[in-house]
FITOR-975261 format. One record per residue (C-alpha): x, y, z negated; residue in one letter; residue number from 1. Coordinates in Angstrom, 2 decimals. Layout:
{{X,Y,Z},'A',NUM}
...
This chain:
{{-218.36,23.09,30.74},'V',1}
{{-216.79,26.38,31.87},'L',2}
{{-219.83,28.59,31.31},'V',3}
{{-223.16,28.43,29.55},'E',4}
{{-225.28,28.48,32.69},'S',5}
{{-228.08,26.14,31.59},'K',6}
{{-230.38,29.01,30.58},'D',7}
{{-229.52,30.97,33.71},'L',8}
{{-230.53,28.02,35.93},'H',9}
{{-233.62,27.34,33.80},'Y',10}
{{-234.76,30.96,34.08},'D',11}
{{-234.03,31.18,37.81},'A',12}
{{-235.95,27.99,38.54},'L',13}
{{-238.96,29.02,36.48},'N',14}
{{-239.01,32.45,38.12},'E',15}
{{-238.96,30.76,41.53},'A',16}
{{-241.68,28.30,40.49},'I',17}
{{-243.84,31.14,39.17},'R',18}
{{-243.42,33.12,42.41},'A',19}
{{-244.15,30.21,44.75},'V',20}
{{-246.36,27.72,42.91},'A',21}
{{-247.80,29.61,39.94},'G',22}
{{-247.83,29.39,36.15},'E',23}
{{-249.27,25.85,36.02},'D',24}
{{-245.99,24.39,37.23},'F',25}
{{-243.63,26.20,34.86},'I',26}
{{-241.21,23.87,33.05},'I',27}
{{-241.44,24.40,29.30},'T',28}
{{-238.27,24.47,27.21},'R',29}
{{-239.06,21.10,25.53},'P',30}
{{-239.78,19.53,28.95},'E',31}
{{-236.51,20.87,30.30},'H',32}
{{-234.47,19.58,27.38},'E',33}
{{-236.01,16.09,27.39},'T',34}
{{-236.72,15.46,31.08},'V',35}
{{-235.08,17.88,33.54},'Y',36}
{{-231.83,18.97,31.92},'D',37}
{{-228.73,18.12,33.96},'G',38}
{{-230.61,17.30,37.16},'L',39}
{{-230.07,19.20,40.40},'S',40}
{{-232.85,21.52,41.56},'T',41}
{{-233.94,19.03,44.23},'N',42}
{{-234.04,16.22,41.66},'Q',43}
{{-236.17,18.43,39.40},'K',44}
{{-238.57,19.30,42.22},'L',45}
{{-239.00,15.63,43.21},'R',46}
{{-239.71,14.76,39.58},'L',47}
{{-242.19,17.64,39.34},'M',48}
{{-244.06,16.23,42.31},'T',49}
{{-244.34,12.89,40.49},'I',50}
{{-245.12,14.29,37.05},'Q',51}
{{-246.97,17.55,37.80},'K',52}
{{-248.28,17.01,41.33},'D',53}
{{-246.17,19.83,42.72},'L',54}
{{-246.96,19.88,46.46},'P',55}
{{-244.05,18.77,48.65},'L',56}
{{-244.41,21.82,50.90},'D',57}
{{-243.46,24.02,47.94},'M',58}
{{-240.07,22.37,47.39},'H',59}
{{-238.17,24.30,50.05},'R',60}
{{-239.58,27.78,49.20},'P',61}
{{-238.95,27.19,45.48},'I',62}
{{-235.44,25.92,46.20},'W',63}
{{-234.59,28.92,48.40},'L',64}
{{-235.96,31.45,45.91},'R',65}
{{-234.14,29.71,43.05},'K',66}
{{-230.82,29.98,44.91},'Q',67}
{{-231.35,33.70,45.59},'E',68}
{{-232.18,34.36,41.94},'L',69}
{{-229.26,32.26,40.70},'T',70}
{{-226.78,34.21,42.81},'E',71}
{{-228.03,37.54,41.43},'V',72}
{{-228.07,36.27,37.84},'M',73}
{{-224.57,34.79,38.11},'V',74}
{{-223.12,38.10,39.34},'R',75}
{{-224.95,40.05,36.62},'E',76}
{{-224.47,37.74,33.64},'Q',77}
{{-221.24,35.76,33.99},'L',78}
{{-217.89,37.40,33.30},'K',79}
{{-214.33,36.12,32.79},'P',80}
{{-213.46,34.64,29.40},'D',81}
{{-209.77,35.29,28.69},'E',82}
{{-209.46,32.35,26.29},'T',83}
{{-210.88,29.97,28.88},'L',84}
{{-208.62,31.41,31.59},'L',85}
{{-205.58,31.00,29.32},'A',86}
{{-206.58,27.38,28.68},'T',87}
{{-206.85,26.61,32.38},'I',88}
{{-203.55,28.34,33.10},'R',89}
{{-201.89,26.29,30.35},'A',90}
{{-203.28,23.02,31.68},'L',91}
{{-202.02,23.81,35.16},'R',92}
{{-198.73,25.60,34.60},'K',93}
{{-197.46,24.33,31.26},'E',94}
{{-198.74,20.77,31.54},'H',95}
{{-198.91,20.37,35.33},'G',96}
{{-202.42,18.93,35.48},'Y',97}
{{-204.32,19.30,38.75},'P',98}
{{-207.83,20.58,38.04},'L',99}
{{-211.14,20.10,39.80},'A',100}
{{-214.66,21.23,39.02},'V',101}
{{-217.46,18.72,39.68},'A',102}
{{-220.87,20.36,39.38},'S',103}
{{-224.48,19.36,39.98},'N',104}
{{-225.03,22.84,41.47},'C',105}
{{-224.97,23.55,45.19},'I',106}
{{-221.65,24.61,46.72},'K',107}
{{-222.46,28.33,46.96},'S',108}
{{-223.48,28.42,43.28},'S',109}
{{-220.29,26.64,42.21},'V',110}
{{-218.23,29.11,44.26},'F',111}
{{-220.10,32.14,42.85},'N',112}
{{-219.81,30.93,39.26},'I',113}
{{-216.09,30.13,39.55},'L',114}
{{-215.47,33.46,41.28},'D',115}
{{-217.48,35.45,38.71},'S',116}
{{-215.60,33.98,35.76},'I',117}
{{-212.18,34.32,37.44},'G',118}
{{-211.48,30.58,37.64},'V',119}
{{-211.67,30.10,41.41},'L',120}
{{-207.95,30.71,42.12},'P',121}
{{-206.99,28.43,39.21},'L',122}
{{-208.68,25.20,40.33},'V',123}
{{-207.27,22.87,42.95},'D',124}
{{-210.68,21.76,44.22},'A',125}
{{-214.36,22.04,43.45},'Y',126}
{{-217.22,19.76,44.33},'F',127}
{{-220.97,20.25,44.39},'S',128}
{{-224.03,18.06,44.66},'N',129}
{{-223.91,18.79,48.40},'E',130}
{{-220.56,16.98,48.67},'D',131}
{{-221.95,13.61,47.61},'V',132}
{{-224.83,11.33,48.44},'Q',133}
{{-225.97,10.91,44.83},'R',134}
{{-225.81,13.82,42.37},'A',135}
{{-225.17,13.21,38.69},'K',136}
{{-226.05,10.89,36.96},'P',137}
{{-224.70,9.03,39.99},'G',138}
{{-220.91,8.53,39.82},'P',139}
{{-220.24,9.86,43.32},'D',140}
{{-218.92,13.31,42.43},'I',141}
{{-216.28,11.96,40.04},'Y',142}
{{-215.28,9.23,42.48},'L',143}
{{-214.90,11.87,45.20},'K',144}
{{-212.71,14.03,42.95},'A',145}
{{-210.51,11.03,42.11},'C',146}
{{-210.24,10.09,45.77},'S',147}
{{-209.33,13.65,46.73},'T',148}
{{-206.45,13.65,44.26},'F',149}
{{-205.47,10.08,45.08},'G',150}
{{-205.84,8.83,41.51},'V',151}
{{-207.79,5.84,40.22},'P',152}
{{-210.82,6.77,38.09},'P',153}
{{-209.23,5.36,34.94},'E',154}
{{-206.40,7.92,35.34},'S',155}
{{-208.65,10.99,35.54},'A',156}
{{-209.97,12.72,32.44},'L',157}
{{-213.48,14.15,32.77},'V',158}
{{-214.45,17.01,30.46},'V',159}
{{-218.24,17.01,30.34},'E',160}
{{-221.05,18.59,28.33},'D',161}
{{-224.28,17.09,29.68},'S',162}
{{-225.99,13.75,29.23},'V',163}
{{-226.29,13.31,33.01},'K',164}
{{-222.60,14.14,33.34},'G',165}
{{-221.67,11.66,30.60},'F',166}
{{-223.57,8.95,32.46},'E',167}
{{-221.96,9.86,35.80},'A',168}
{{-218.50,9.76,34.24},'C',169}
{{-219.00,6.38,32.59},'V',170}
{{-220.47,4.94,35.80},'R',171}
{{-217.41,6.21,37.71},'A',172}
{{-215.08,4.50,35.26},'G',173}
{{-213.33,7.69,34.15},'C',174}
{{-212.25,8.47,30.59},'P',175}
{{-214.68,10.96,29.08},'L',176}
{{-213.92,13.93,26.83},'F',177}
{{-217.27,15.18,25.51},'K',178}
{{-217.62,18.86,24.69},'V',179}
{{-220.57,20.97,23.56},'R',180}
{{-219.74,23.82,25.92},'G',181}
{{-217.07,26.37,26.89},'P',182}
{{-216.24,27.07,23.25},'E',183}
{{-214.72,23.56,23.05},'D',184}
{{-212.53,23.98,26.14},'V',185}
{{-209.45,25.46,24.50},'R',186}
{{-205.74,24.70,24.77},'A',187}
{{-204.00,24.05,21.45},'P',188}
């Protein structure tokens, strides 16, 4: 929602797969968009074992390499967006809304992304797939955010841009505001 990081994660994962498992296991763009999009890296690797016979002993090396590549790519490619920052400041300061980020990324990736785009000091909390038992499309991450702020799910607005996120939001019982991406996250 805050950045277009889908391609960054897609490229980092495929680079890691290529380095560890070889070309035969690369995820094509159509496969990614219809099967893997919105899933955590571990969810993708488990699915690859089922669908592509990716050996289980390759999961950890691929995962580690993917995280290394993601960190480098985030620092190189993601920069602050002044319009987005102004929107977040307006939501917090002018309207008084507490803000949390709930991501299917691991905690270090969420931190690095928020830091790289200048949002880290503007959010009250951030949650990753490591903070919950079930990543999106499970509802856990939104329920955890609601619990942290002490609000019932029906009182929290979720801004989401992925099918897995939409499902997680609905399952959590939160109102959903669908966006296409960061270009739709703008204060009036």
